[in-house]
Backbone bond lengths (Angstrom), bond angles and torsions (degrees), N, CA, C in turn:
res aa  C-N    CA-C-N  psi(-1)  N-CA   C-N-CA  omega(-1)  CA-C   N-CA-C  phi
1 M - - - 1.427 - - 1.516 109.06 -
2 S 1.432 113.48 150.87 1.298 121.78 171.48 1.452 117.76 -98.97
3 S 1.299 119.18 166.11 1.515 118.59 177.00 1.534 101.68 -81.23
4 P 1.445 115.31 158.38 1.463 119.86 -176.00 1.566 117.24 -88.56
5 S 1.343 110.96 25.49 1.392 112.66 -174.25 1.560 111.64 -67.03
6 R 1.402 110.77 140.02 1.447 120.42 -176.19 1.593 107.79 -72.71
7 N 1.216 119.42 -13.05 1.517 119.13 -176.14 1.592 106.69 -85.06
8 Q 1.204 121.78 -18.09 1.530 123.09 177.39 1.564 109.87 -82.91
9 P 1.267 120.19 149.94 1.403 127.85 173.26 1.538 108.22 -75.51
10 W 1.275 115.25 139.66 1.459 122.08 -178.90 1.461 112.99 -59.86
11 D 1.291 123.06 121.29 1.423 126.75 176.74 1.564 112.23 -109.17
12 V 1.246 114.76 116.00 1.533 112.21 -173.29 1.616 107.12 -70.78
13 H 1.331 117.55 -22.78 1.542 121.02 178.82 1.365 111.02 -90.33
14 R 1.304 126.78 1.73 1.541 122.10 179.96 1.621 99.73 -147.18
15 L 1.272 108.43 82.84 1.482 122.15 179.40 1.570 114.17 -83.52
16 P 1.264 116.40 146.16 1.543 116.96 -172.57 1.492 107.15 -74.92
17 S 1.285 114.40 152.48 1.523 124.45 177.49 1.593 110.68 -53.72
18 A 1.224 116.59 134.30 1.480 119.76 168.84 1.521 110.71 -126.58
19 E 1.340 116.76 32.95 1.413 124.74 174.73 1.509 109.10 -47.32
20 G 1.283 120.08 135.48 1.463 123.21 176.36 1.442 118.07 79.49
21 R 1.314 117.94 3.81 1.551 122.25 -179.74 1.558 101.77 -107.28
22 T 1.423 109.56 159.71 1.413 118.34 173.29 1.530 111.96 -130.84
23 F 1.304 113.69 137.06 1.545 119.57 -175.87 1.487 107.15 -126.49
24 L 1.321 116.39 141.80 1.479 123.18 172.63 1.527 108.37 -113.13
25 I 1.244 112.25 128.24 1.547 119.49 178.42 1.532 111.38 -119.72
26 T 1.358 118.78 110.05 1.474 123.34 177.51 1.506 105.81 -67.30
27 G 1.346 110.94 138.09 1.524 115.42 -177.67 1.519 115.21 58.49
28 G 1.402 114.37 39.95 1.428 122.66 -178.56 1.561 112.51 -82.24
29 N 1.312 112.98 6.49 1.479 112.84 179.73 1.500 112.16 -93.87
30 A 1.355 123.78 -2.06 1.463 125.04 -174.04 1.498 114.48 -160.42
31 G 1.203 116.33 160.76 1.487 123.09 174.03 1.486 109.50 57.81
32 I 1.350 117.02 -143.45 1.433 127.30 179.83 1.459 110.54 -51.36
33 G 1.301 115.22 -45.00 1.519 118.55 -178.52 1.591 113.46 -59.08
34 Y 1.300 111.37 -41.12 1.484 112.15 177.40 1.476 116.79 -63.14
35 F 1.329 111.89 -44.16 1.498 112.21 173.38 1.393 122.68 -69.36
36 A 1.394 115.93 -25.98 1.441 120.02 172.57 1.545 107.67 -68.96
37 A 1.376 118.67 -35.93 1.380 122.15 -180.00 1.659 112.57 -67.28
38 E 1.334 112.12 -48.04 1.455 116.99 173.17 1.607 114.30 -53.39
39 Q 1.281 112.80 -49.12 1.428 117.41 175.82 1.530 120.04 -62.23
40 L 1.372 113.01 -38.63 1.423 117.31 173.22 1.459 115.54 -73.47
41 A 1.315 118.74 -31.87 1.416 122.70 172.80 1.474 119.77 -56.18
42 A 1.516 106.83 -31.64 1.490 112.40 -177.28 1.521 112.15 -73.73
43 T 1.464 115.68 -9.21 1.464 119.50 -178.81 1.473 110.35 -85.73
44 G 1.366 122.36 -3.62 1.432 120.85 -177.90 1.479 115.57 97.32
45 A 1.383 115.60 -6.77 1.577 119.05 -177.94 1.476 107.82 -77.70
46 V 1.266 111.72 160.82 1.524 119.63 168.93 1.563 108.95 -85.76
47 V 1.347 115.40 122.23 1.489 117.76 -173.76 1.431 104.93 -114.31
48 V 1.350 120.40 128.01 1.450 133.40 179.79 1.521 107.01 -101.32
49 L 1.257 119.80 120.70 1.416 128.11 179.54 1.546 106.19 -97.56
50 G 1.357 113.04 106.54 1.447 121.56 176.45 1.547 110.11 -83.65
51 S 1.241 113.77 113.25 1.551 123.01 -176.93 1.483 115.33 -152.85
52 R 1.307 119.94 142.59 1.380 125.32 -176.66 1.584 105.43 -83.99
53 N 1.359 121.47 -17.67 1.446 122.31 -173.03 1.578 106.46 -108.90
54 R 1.258 116.82 112.88 1.525 121.23 -177.90 1.563 107.37 -68.47
55 A 1.310 119.59 -35.95 1.487 113.72 -173.91 1.480 110.86 -72.74
56 K 1.391 116.80 -33.80 1.424 117.66 176.27 1.525 115.21 -72.10
57 A 1.236 117.95 -26.27 1.531 128.99 179.29 1.567 96.44 -71.36
58 D 1.311 124.56 -54.31 1.459 127.72 -177.02 1.487 108.98 -49.99
59 A 1.326 116.36 -47.77 1.465 120.25 -173.63 1.507 113.31 -68.02
60 A 1.397 110.91 -37.68 1.467 118.09 171.77 1.514 115.29 -59.26
61 M 1.417 115.30 -49.50 1.427 118.78 -173.27 1.590 102.60 -70.24
62 G 1.200 121.50 -40.59 1.606 119.33 175.42 1.516 110.68 -54.02
63 S 1.349 117.85 -49.31 1.490 120.78 177.97 1.611 108.53 -56.23
64 I 1.347 117.42 -48.96 1.490 121.59 -172.49 1.623 104.36 -59.83
65 R 1.373 112.96 -50.72 1.446 118.30 -175.64 1.568 115.41 -60.54
66 S 1.383 117.54 -28.57 1.278 122.71 178.91 1.488 113.47 -75.32
67 R 1.403 116.92 -21.61 1.442 122.51 -179.23 1.418 117.58 -106.40
68 V 1.389 115.73 -17.75 1.513 124.28 179.74 1.592 105.66 -126.41
69 P 1.378 113.00 98.94 1.449 114.92 -174.09 1.640 106.41 -64.62
70 G 1.104 116.35 135.68 1.530 125.92 177.40 1.485 112.32 75.65
71 A 1.318 117.64 17.43 1.514 121.03 178.98 1.477 110.50 -59.73
72 R 1.351 110.55 135.05 1.608 115.10 176.31 1.499 106.24 -106.01
73 V 1.326 114.32 101.58 1.420 118.39 177.50 1.543 106.34 -125.86
74 R 1.369 112.94 154.39 1.438 114.79 -179.55 1.644 102.53 -153.98
75 H 1.305 108.83 164.34 1.553 118.00 -173.50 1.472 107.35 -111.41
76 L 1.376 115.70 134.26 1.385 124.03 163.49 1.503 110.43 -118.07
77 R 1.391 113.70 128.08 1.544 121.44 -179.10 1.582 105.03 -71.27
78 L 1.331 114.87 120.01 1.410 121.75 -167.28 1.484 107.99 -142.83
79 D 1.332 120.14 117.04 1.522 121.29 -176.23 1.522 108.32 -127.74
80 L 1.458 117.40 89.38 1.435 118.48 -167.35 1.459 112.92 -63.96
81 A 1.401 115.38 -16.52 1.529 115.31 -174.95 1.592 106.94 -84.50
82 D 1.352 119.37 -5.60 1.431 120.86 179.69 1.575 107.49 -109.48
83 L 1.263 117.35 83.01 1.541 120.59 -174.50 1.514 113.43 -49.65
84 P 1.441 120.50 -47.64 1.339 117.59 -174.03 1.419 116.53 -67.48
85 S 1.399 114.41 -7.93 1.609 115.70 179.40 1.505 110.67 -88.17
86 L 1.359 119.36 -11.12 1.446 118.14 -168.09 1.548 111.63 -67.43
87 R 1.311 116.16 -41.23 1.531 114.18 -178.88 1.435 111.38 -59.69
88 T 1.300 119.07 -39.97 1.534 124.49 -179.56 1.453 108.36 -61.27
89 A 1.382 114.95 -47.19 1.468 122.63 175.79 1.453 115.05 -48.50
90 V 1.269 117.12 -49.97 1.402 124.91 -174.18 1.648 111.36 -70.78
91 D 1.294 109.16 -33.65 1.583 116.51 176.71 1.504 103.22 -62.19
92 A 1.357 122.89 -39.47 1.441 126.68 -174.11 1.556 108.91 -72.57
93 L 1.237 123.37 -9.91 1.459 122.60 177.58 1.546 105.60 -68.96
94 D 1.324 122.57 -29.53 1.332 124.07 -175.76 1.444 120.56 48.97
95 L 1.365 122.84 46.64 1.366 130.67 -179.21 1.481 112.03 -115.82
96 D 1.319 117.83 155.43 1.507 119.72 170.37 1.450 111.65 -97.21
97 H 1.381 120.55 -9.71 1.458 118.34 169.89 1.497 103.30 -162.01
98 L 1.401 113.51 162.68 1.512 119.82 178.60 1.483 102.58 -137.08
99 D 1.252 114.04 128.69 1.532 122.42 179.70 1.536 115.72 -73.71
100 A 1.322 116.20 -39.20 1.421 114.49 173.29 1.540 109.25 -160.62
101 V 1.271 116.41 152.02 1.444 129.57 168.58 1.377 113.96 -112.43
102 V 1.351 122.28 128.48 1.450 127.25 173.92 1.586 108.01 -101.86
103 H 1.241 114.87 111.95 1.514 126.00 -177.91 1.443 101.70 -83.31
104 N 1.427 121.78 81.39 1.365 124.88 -175.30 1.550 117.40 -111.32
105 A 1.336 117.60 -35.95 1.364 125.45 -167.71 1.612 109.38 -53.74
106 G 1.223 123.97 142.35 1.472 128.62 178.69 1.419 113.50 -157.18
107 V 1.299 112.59 159.64 1.540 126.09 174.12 1.567 105.97 -126.17
108 A 1.413 107.81 132.79 1.492 111.94 177.01 1.534 101.56 -131.91
109 L 1.329 111.01 117.92 1.558 118.83 172.47 1.570 109.36 -103.37
110 D 1.389 106.47 139.70 1.524 110.07 -179.99 1.551 111.21 -100.94
111 D 1.098 119.48 -17.44 1.570 118.81 -178.96 1.427 110.11 -139.81
112 P 1.478 108.13 154.69 1.431 121.41 179.78 1.611 106.66 -64.48
113 P 1.323 117.34 171.82 1.362 131.77 3.01 1.600 112.25 -79.87
114 R 1.226 113.65 166.90 1.556 121.29 178.79 1.577 103.65 -66.25
115 Q 1.281 114.27 139.33 1.417 123.57 177.88 1.460 116.74 -111.49
116 E 1.314 122.87 143.78 1.492 122.01 -179.79 1.557 109.74 -123.49
117 T 1.267 114.84 152.85 1.547 125.46 175.18 1.596 104.87 -77.73
118 G 1.413 112.87 168.90 1.330 116.60 175.09 1.452 121.16 -59.94
119 D 1.387 111.92 -18.23 1.482 122.69 176.92 1.570 113.86 -88.56
120 G 1.445 112.16 -3.27 1.459 114.50 179.78 1.488 119.35 91.35
121 H 1.331 115.69 8.05 1.291 123.40 -177.30 1.662 110.74 -95.06
122 E 1.237 121.01 150.35 1.374 126.32 179.10 1.545 105.78 -65.19
123 L 1.217 116.00 136.41 1.600 124.57 -163.79 1.555 110.32 -66.05
124 M 1.359 117.76 -42.52 1.468 115.28 -178.42 1.519 115.28 -75.08
125 F 1.379 114.18 -40.34 1.413 121.14 177.30 1.615 110.27 -62.87
126 A 1.357 109.20 -41.88 1.527 112.86 -177.77 1.611 115.62 -70.06
127 T 1.241 109.41 -39.37 1.515 117.48 179.00 1.499 110.77 -73.88
128 N 1.265 114.73 -53.69 1.488 115.36 -174.43 1.416 118.34 -79.29
129 H 1.239 117.87 -27.36 1.511 121.65 172.79 1.434 121.92 -114.55
130 L 1.248 121.19 -59.43 1.514 124.28 -179.86 1.519 110.46 -61.73
131 G 1.205 127.05 -32.37 1.353 126.36 -179.91 1.556 112.67 -69.43
132 H 1.374 111.79 -41.61 1.477 115.80 179.47 1.619 108.50 -78.40
133 F 1.250 118.58 -30.64 1.477 120.87 172.58 1.486 115.49 -58.99
134 A 1.328 110.81 -44.92 1.507 117.29 173.43 1.521 119.02 -71.08
135 L 1.478 111.04 -37.89 1.469 112.35 173.08 1.372 116.57 -61.13
136 T 1.321 121.12 -34.52 1.496 127.49 -179.89 1.519 108.36 -54.77
137 Q 1.387 117.61 -41.87 1.486 121.64 -175.56 1.555 106.81 -64.21
138 W 1.253 119.76 -42.29 1.504 121.46 -179.05 1.491 118.09 -74.59
139 L 1.476 108.91 -24.73 1.490 112.93 176.80 1.610 110.33 -93.59
140 A 1.321 118.28 -1.36 1.479 120.14 176.62 1.491 119.90 -49.94
141 P 1.330 116.76 -44.06 1.500 120.11 -178.54 1.553 112.78 -69.63
142 L 1.355 112.39 -36.52 1.508 114.68 176.86 1.382 112.79 -73.99
143 L 1.336 125.93 -37.38 1.453 128.03 172.24 1.436 113.05 -59.89
144 S 1.374 116.94 -48.16 1.353 120.39 -179.66 1.493 118.77 -64.78
145 A 1.370 110.19 -21.27 1.502 118.99 175.17 1.455 112.93 -84.07
146 A 1.294 120.97 -3.42 1.462 117.74 177.86 1.580 106.37 -91.95
147 P 1.348 116.51 164.88 1.309 119.27 -174.28 1.647 114.92 -70.97
148 A 1.330 115.07 -27.61 1.304 121.82 170.76 1.474 114.25 -153.23
149 G 1.214 119.62 68.35 1.469 127.94 -172.95 1.538 113.24 -62.11
150 R 1.299 113.69 150.30 1.550 119.04 -177.48 1.523 109.38 -141.09
151 V 1.338 109.02 139.58 1.497 120.14 170.23 1.493 105.35 -110.46
152 V 1.327 115.63 118.18 1.480 119.80 -176.67 1.547 101.92 -113.75
153 T 1.421 118.29 115.85 1.411 119.30 175.62 1.491 112.61 -102.32
154 V 1.310 117.90 127.51 1.527 118.48 -179.45 1.431 109.26 -95.35
155 G 1.388 111.52 118.51 1.441 124.10 175.95 1.428 112.31 -90.89
156 S 1.365 111.76 -158.36 1.499 118.52 -177.66 1.472 107.19 -153.06
157 F 1.380 114.79 148.84 1.390 119.52 173.11 1.572 115.50 -58.62
158 A 1.397 114.74 -27.27 1.373 118.11 178.24 1.486 115.79 -65.26
159 A 1.218 116.07 -10.70 1.560 119.62 177.87 1.380 112.77 -79.38
160 R 1.422 118.92 -19.98 1.420 119.86 179.05 1.494 115.08 -57.30
161 S 1.323 119.88 -44.57 1.478 125.54 -178.93 1.418 120.50 -86.01
162 E 1.339 116.18 -0.80 1.359 122.88 177.94 1.529 116.54 -97.67
163 R 1.407 119.76 163.61 1.357 124.45 178.93 1.518 104.98 -135.89
164 L 1.420 121.89 140.10 1.480 120.06 171.57 1.409 117.87 -66.77
165 D 1.261 123.13 146.77 1.408 130.82 172.86 1.525 105.39 -118.05
166 L 1.328 119.40 86.36 1.463 121.63 -170.83 1.454 110.35 -84.44
167 D 1.445 122.19 5.50 1.371 125.26 162.83 1.580 115.38 -84.55
168 D 1.391 106.63 -17.40 1.498 116.22 177.05 1.544 105.64 -144.94
169 P 1.359 118.27 70.93 1.358 113.91 -172.54 1.608 118.07 -79.89
170 Q 1.271 107.35 -10.33 1.514 113.83 -179.44 1.597 115.61 -109.88
171 S 1.407 105.90 9.78 1.554 115.02 172.44 1.588 111.34 63.13
172 A 1.408 112.58 38.45 1.445 117.47 178.38 1.421 114.72 -69.04
173 R 1.454 112.23 -31.65 1.518 112.48 -173.49 1.541 110.69 -94.58
174 D 1.331 115.02 -32.78 1.487 120.95 -173.73 1.449 106.95 -136.98
175 Y 1.323 118.60 95.51 1.427 120.62 -179.42 1.516 111.88 -104.39
176 R 1.430 111.36 119.43 1.536 116.74 172.13 1.584 97.97 -129.02
177 P 1.281 113.59 128.20 1.434 123.33 -176.66 1.521 116.81 -51.78
178 K 1.292 116.93 -52.99 1.472 123.04 -177.67 1.481 109.47 -67.01
179 R 1.333 119.12 -42.71 1.366 122.87 178.60 1.557 111.47 -63.79
180 A 1.287 115.45 -47.49 1.445 123.43 176.95 1.611 113.17 -52.79
181 Y 1.295 110.82 -43.37 1.488 119.15 -178.00 1.621 105.33 -73.47
182 G 1.206 124.52 -41.90 1.469 121.26 174.56 1.495 113.31 -62.25
183 R 1.313 116.76 -35.90 1.539 118.57 -176.15 1.546 106.61 -76.10
184 S 1.364 115.69 -33.18 1.487 117.71 178.34 1.550 109.28 -65.88
185 K 1.410 116.16 -38.90 1.554 112.92 -178.94 1.607 105.73 -79.20
186 L 1.256 125.92 -26.11 1.374 127.60 174.12 1.571 106.96 -59.83
187 A 1.248 113.78 -49.11 1.532 119.28 178.72 1.548 114.77 -56.32
188 Q 1.391 107.45 -42.91 1.530 110.86 171.10 1.497 112.13 -61.21
189 M 1.200 123.69 -41.57 1.477 125.81 -172.55 1.491 109.32 -74.12
190 C 1.418 118.06 -41.91 1.473 118.73 172.65 1.432 108.05 -63.19
191 F 1.237 128.89 -35.68 1.429 127.62 175.98 1.470 116.31 -60.72
192 G 1.383 110.96 -48.03 1.517 116.91 175.48 1.502 110.74 -50.08
193 F 1.405 122.10 -53.05 1.398 126.57 -177.61 1.605 111.18 -62.20
194 A 1.371 115.45 -44.26 1.388 116.19 -176.78 1.536 113.24 -72.48
195 L 1.380 120.53 -32.17 1.338 123.83 168.14 1.532 114.56 -56.31
196 D 1.299 122.80 -40.26 1.310 124.92 174.89 1.594 113.83 -60.63
197 R 1.301 109.94 -49.08 1.506 112.32 175.43 1.507 114.60 -54.88
198 R 1.298 114.37 -37.89 1.463 114.82 179.82 1.535 108.71 -76.86
199 L 1.181 120.28 -38.96 1.535 119.78 174.86 1.471 113.06 -55.89
200 R 1.428 116.68 -43.49 1.389 115.23 171.99 1.447 120.87 -63.60
201 A 1.380 115.85 -37.29 1.417 117.56 175.20 1.490 121.26 -60.95
202 V 1.307 109.09 -27.03 1.556 114.90 -179.04 1.630 107.16 -96.41
203 G 1.293 119.12 3.80 1.424 117.76 -176.71 1.547 119.24 73.08
204 S 1.260 117.91 19.47 1.492 124.39 -177.78 1.516 112.60 -65.93
205 T 1.196 118.69 148.56 1.508 126.92 179.17 1.575 103.92 -89.37
206 V 1.426 120.65 -8.24 1.440 117.64 -179.78 1.566 113.41 -81.18
207 L 1.221 121.07 140.37 1.363 120.36 174.42 1.564 115.64 -106.49
208 S 1.272 118.25 146.47 1.427 120.03 173.85 1.528 112.91 -119.21
209 V 1.336 117.22 120.89 1.431 125.36 -164.73 1.646 104.94 -129.41
210 V 1.262 117.11 142.08 1.463 118.70 177.50 1.626 107.12 -116.36
211 A 1.290 109.05 143.90 1.471 113.68 -179.89 1.586 104.81 -141.66
212 H 1.389 115.50 158.90 1.451 118.06 174.09 1.487 112.05 -143.64
213 P 1.322 123.83 153.72 1.516 123.19 -171.41 1.480 113.93 -88.76
214 G 1.237 119.14 0.08 1.507 121.33 -174.92 1.483 113.17 72.43
215 G 1.318 117.15 -136.48 1.468 118.08 170.42 1.372 111.51 -99.52
216 A 1.344 116.79 116.98 1.457 122.65 -175.37 1.389 108.21 -132.39
217 L 1.388 115.96 114.06 1.469 131.09 -175.37 1.505 111.19 -94.42
218 D 1.191 121.00 139.53 1.560 124.66 165.91 1.544 114.05 -59.75
219 A 1.442 114.36 -37.73 1.395 120.70 178.40 1.543 118.74 -63.67
220 L 1.298 110.73 -21.54 1.400 119.68 177.47 1.435 118.88 -100.51
221 T 1.314 112.97 0.83 1.477 127.74 -179.27 1.526 120.42 -84.46
222 P 1.290 125.44 113.95 1.422 117.97 -179.27 1.486 116.55 -53.87
223 S 1.330 118.25 150.09 1.475 118.09 -179.05 1.361 115.81 -73.12
224 R 1.400 111.30 142.68 1.528 118.58 178.50 1.517 101.78 -132.18
225 A 1.306 120.24 65.78 1.526 116.01 -174.74 1.466 112.53 -66.50
226 P 1.274 119.41 137.63 1.386 127.41 11.80 1.573 112.11 -97.96
227 V 1.233 117.71 4.21 1.459 120.93 178.95 1.559 115.30 -60.73
228 T 1.359 117.86 -47.87 1.390 126.74 177.44 1.515 109.93 -147.08
229 V 1.264 118.53 135.84 1.428 122.87 178.47 1.461 111.72 -124.86
230 T 1.308 118.03 124.24 1.512 118.36 179.07 1.541 108.09 -122.06
231 L 1.343 113.56 116.87 1.375 118.69 -172.53 1.604 110.76 -76.71
232 P 1.314 121.57 151.67 1.437 123.69 -172.73 1.508 107.79 -59.60
233 G 1.288 120.83 -39.78 1.522 124.46 -177.49 1.609 106.66 -62.78
234 E 1.251 118.43 -45.93 1.448 123.12 -178.89 1.518 108.13 -57.32
235 R 1.260 114.27 -51.55 1.461 115.95 -174.46 1.565 112.60 -67.62
236 L 1.383 114.47 -33.62 1.510 117.09 178.33 1.568 108.99 -63.50
237 R 1.429 111.70 -47.20 1.469 114.94 -178.06 1.632 110.34 -63.34
238 S 1.291 120.47 -23.76 1.429 121.90 -172.96 1.554 108.66 -93.96
239 L 1.369 121.95 -2.43 1.393 122.64 -178.30 1.549 112.94 -52.69
240 P 1.316 118.66 -51.47 1.450 120.10 177.82 1.600 116.95 -44.94
241 A 1.406 110.05 -40.84 1.503 121.91 -175.42 1.551 104.82 -64.31
242 A 1.416 118.87 -25.57 1.579 118.34 -173.51 1.545 105.40 -70.68
243 L 1.236 124.53 -9.51 1.513 119.11 169.35 1.612 112.52 -61.71
244 L 1.317 113.13 -29.49 1.506 114.85 -178.15 1.494 111.55 -119.72
245 V 1.239 120.56 -25.16 1.477 117.76 -178.36 1.436 114.05 -127.00
246 Q 1.371 125.73 -172.09 1.441 123.00 -168.72 1.589 104.86 -150.87
247 G 1.338 110.93 176.06 1.512 116.54 171.90 1.570 110.73 -79.52
248 K 1.406 107.16 178.03 1.597 113.21 176.62 1.416 114.82 -77.00
249 D 1.289 117.20 -18.69 1.347 123.38 175.35 1.606 108.50 -59.99
250 A 1.249 117.21 -58.13 1.385 129.76 169.73 1.540 117.54 -52.93
251 G 1.293 106.06 -41.10 1.532 111.89 -178.35 1.388 114.24 -70.82
252 A 1.332 120.92 -18.66 1.399 125.83 168.88 1.632 116.01 -73.87
253 W 1.307 118.37 -8.04 1.502 119.50 -175.82 1.464 112.25 -63.36
254 P 1.327 115.52 -48.54 1.541 116.22 -178.96 1.641 111.23 -61.24
255 V 1.211 116.11 -34.24 1.447 121.69 -177.35 1.601 108.13 -68.37
256 V 1.328 108.55 -42.17 1.616 111.75 -176.80 1.513 107.33 -76.25
257 R 1.393 120.53 -27.13 1.413 117.37 179.67 1.663 107.42 -76.54
258 A 1.231 120.11 -34.35 1.470 125.96 176.12 1.473 108.60 -61.38
259 V 1.383 123.76 -33.87 1.372 125.51 177.38 1.534 116.46 -79.98
260 L 1.258 117.33 -33.44 1.484 121.60 -170.51 1.473 119.42 -106.68
261 D 1.405 115.79 -33.77 1.415 121.11 -174.63 1.630 115.21 -63.46
262 P 1.277 115.86 120.14 1.413 121.77 -176.95 1.590 108.92 -65.83
263 G 1.352 119.75 -20.31 1.379 124.56 -177.23 1.433 115.34 -87.09
264 V 1.429 121.10 -11.40 1.346 128.91 173.91 1.537 115.96 -60.51
265 R 1.260 119.71 133.38 1.465 114.55 174.97 1.548 109.25 -124.59
266 G 1.379 110.17 163.09 1.421 118.50 -172.35 1.530 108.19 -64.70
267 G 1.388 113.14 148.37 1.544 117.76 -172.87 1.346 124.99 75.46
268 Q 1.365 116.72 6.96 1.410 123.87 179.08 1.541 106.73 -89.03
269 L 1.395 111.79 163.31 1.545 118.77 174.26 1.527 100.86 -125.01
270 W 1.276 110.32 142.17 1.478 122.38 -179.05 1.499 111.62 -132.56
271 G 1.408 115.53 131.47 1.498 115.99 -179.07 1.445 103.28 -154.97
272 P 1.462 117.16 -177.97 1.455 120.52 -178.74 1.559 113.21 -66.82
273 R 1.210 118.00 154.21 1.497 129.26 -171.97 1.423 114.39 -68.77
274 V 1.348 119.20 -36.69 1.491 122.15 -172.27 1.457 113.93 -93.76
275 F 1.289 120.21 102.45 1.383 118.97 -173.20 1.482 122.20 58.62
276 G 1.341 120.59 11.30 1.369 124.45 -171.19 1.622 115.87 71.51
277 L 1.347 112.20 16.52 1.470 118.04 -173.71 1.460 115.98 -124.26
278 R 1.268 114.41 -21.17 1.543 117.08 -176.80 1.643 107.47 -159.34
279 G 1.382 110.60 158.26 1.489 109.49 170.82 1.485 106.65 109.36
280 R 1.383 113.10 -179.45 1.375 124.04 -176.06 1.514 111.37 -72.77
281 P 1.354 119.52 156.60 1.504 118.56 -169.44 1.521 109.20 -78.32
282 R 1.255 111.06 142.94 1.564 124.30 175.71 1.526 112.05 -144.64
283 R 1.287 108.91 154.73 1.621 112.98 178.73 1.484 109.14 -75.99
284 E 1.347 117.48 140.78 1.347 125.33 -170.32 1.621 105.73 -118.10
285 P 1.276 115.08 151.24 1.609 115.78 169.61 1.502 105.39 -67.13
286 V 1.381 117.65 144.84 1.468 119.00 175.94 1.531 110.19 -90.88
287 P 1.292 116.92 125.81 1.338 126.30 -175.45 1.550 112.98 -57.25
288 S 1.355 120.02 138.46 1.467 116.47 -168.13 1.461 111.64 -65.21
289 H 1.264 126.09 -28.76 1.544 122.87 178.80 1.434 108.27 -72.19
290 M 1.265 123.72 -13.57 1.570 118.76 178.76 1.445 107.29 -96.02
291 A 1.289 123.69 -10.87 1.466 129.23 -178.46 1.547 112.99 -102.50
292 D 1.271 118.09 -7.48 1.473 121.97 -171.99 1.512 104.63 -65.53
293 P 1.404 115.06 114.68 1.442 119.61 -179.67 1.598 115.63 -72.04
294 D 1.230 115.75 -23.81 1.557 120.64 174.82 1.570 111.99 -69.46
295 A 1.391 114.33 -41.30 1.422 119.02 179.58 1.447 107.72 -74.23
296 A 1.342 122.86 -40.84 1.410 129.20 -178.87 1.509 109.33 -61.97
297 A 1.379 120.89 -41.45 1.460 121.99 179.73 1.550 108.23 -67.70
298 R 1.322 121.75 -35.96 1.413 123.85 178.19 1.567 113.18 -68.13
299 L 1.459 113.96 -38.65 1.428 123.63 178.51 1.569 103.49 -66.95
300 W 1.280 119.78 -43.64 1.471 118.58 -173.50 1.541 107.20 -66.78
301 A 1.240 117.37 -37.27 1.576 121.94 -174.44 1.556 103.06 -68.35
302 V 1.305 116.72 -43.15 1.481 119.40 -172.70 1.620 109.53 -70.76
303 S 1.318 110.27 -41.27 1.422 113.15 177.97 1.480 114.51 -63.79
304 G 1.398 114.92 -48.47 1.474 116.31 175.82 1.509 116.26 -56.08
305 E 1.182 121.29 -38.22 1.413 129.71 169.46 1.424 118.71 -56.98
306 L 1.364 119.75 -44.20 1.406 128.01 179.60 1.548 108.02 -79.54
307 A 1.285 120.18 -36.91 1.564 120.09 -173.92 1.505 103.87 -95.85
308 G 1.302 126.09 -9.86 1.550 121.85 177.44 1.390 110.02 69.25
309 T 1.369 125.37 39.45 1.351 130.35 179.88 1.553 115.28 -95.53
310 D 1.315 119.43 160.09 1.405 122.02 168.21 1.483 113.68 -62.61
311 P 1.311 114.77 153.06 1.587 110.08 -170.43 1.537 112.21 -73.08
312 D 1.377 119.16 -19.92 1.412 123.09 -171.61 1.611 102.30 -104.70
313 L 1.236 121.11 -0.79 1.566 120.25 -176.45 1.585 113.86 60.59
314 G 1.447 112.36 22.87 1.468 108.76 177.83 1.472 112.87 89.61
315 F 1.293 122.28 -10.04 1.491 125.45 -172.47 1.620 104.99 -96.76
316 R 1.225 118.74 115.05 1.420 124.03 -179.90 1.550 116.24 -136.47
């Protein structure tokens, strides 16, 4: 572990100690979420894997413990597509404070038909955005009770080329899976920036930060059996792509920095250094369409109505 001095360059392989802190990662059993959990567990923090699948969470916790001696990891049953269940899930955390939540879990569908949750919401918009929006409300007291709580929202490079349609936020009239996914991630990122503005307005000590993994491929990701298995042939065939993109272990670096770095400020965007696609984490300019306060206000109102949340999400 390295000291958290702001004068030292950030080293992804020498993270500052987070002993005594607790982090919740939604979707922490796979992909970017798994590697963020593994890296954060190595700092001495308690890491809670939010996952609806107990068996997958157990596999992820076993993998982390095999690589991080003394890792303190636990599972929280969490289904972001089931909005009414979220308050009960947060109660099950049984914590007096939470130092950070990483809004990472997501669904990406490649093919029609359009799918809905039990509440009647389009599945990707509901899981990727509405579930995290509602979860934030129930976590607000725990985050506010921490000395310096953080909400880290994991966005996607796919959001850069999309624009929100707040007259049809759930793609009921014109459903195209890839576009619906990109818009759901854009909604997440807009929410992360809007949340920070609202937190600052009420004088909260909680920070809201947005991060994205760049281009993160399974084929360039180191194996963590049984969580993820990359065959040598797959990795060899993908080596030319490594000039532009990276594995999901490296894709987790901006997320981990957004959680840990004492120099990070609310409202910032963190991503990979090389063209926003690969490399060590750095701060990026926030694209104008993600920071538009008028669009964000409309998104906030629509999200609150669909999720049935308090207008201030419990931050006052």
